N, C-alpha and C positions, 0 to 999 in steps of 0.2 A: 760822112762816108763811113766812118768807123761804126756807126750805129747800124748801117745796112749790112755790114759784114757779120756783126754779131747775130742779127736777126736770121741771116742765111745759114749760119753755123747751127743755130737752135732748131730751125726747120729741118735741116738735114739729119741732125741728131735724133729728132722725134721720128723721122721716117724710119731710120735704121733701128730705133728702139721698138717700134711697133712690129716691124718685120722680124726682128729677132725674138720678140715675145710670142708671136704667132708660131714661128718655127719650133721654139722651145716647148710651147704648149702642145703642139701636134706630136712632137717626139715623146713627151711625157705621157700623153694620152694613149698613143699606140703601144707603148711599153706596158702600161697598166692594164689596158682593156683589150688589146689586140683586135681592134676594130677600126677600119678606115673611116667609117661614118662618124664615130665618135671623135676621131682625130680631126676630121674637118670641122665639126661643130666646136671643139675646143680651140682649134686654130682661129676661128672667127672670134671667139671670146679672148684669145690672146692671154695678156698679162693677168686677167681676172682668174683664169684657170690655174696659172702658174702660182699665184699667190694663194689660192685655195688649197692646192696640193702641198705647198710649203707649210701652211698652217694646220691643216687637218689630215694630210696624207701620211 
């Protein structure tokens, strides 16, 4: 039973991480580009865009 609880926590954590990554990417993109279309595209990419901006932005 303990193994099932750990799995559930990991799945929920992954869901929240993906959602937060998308929201963060969209806000960074809109701040940099002032374009809703680019914000949507970068929101789909999520954490990839956040890491790109952190490294090269």
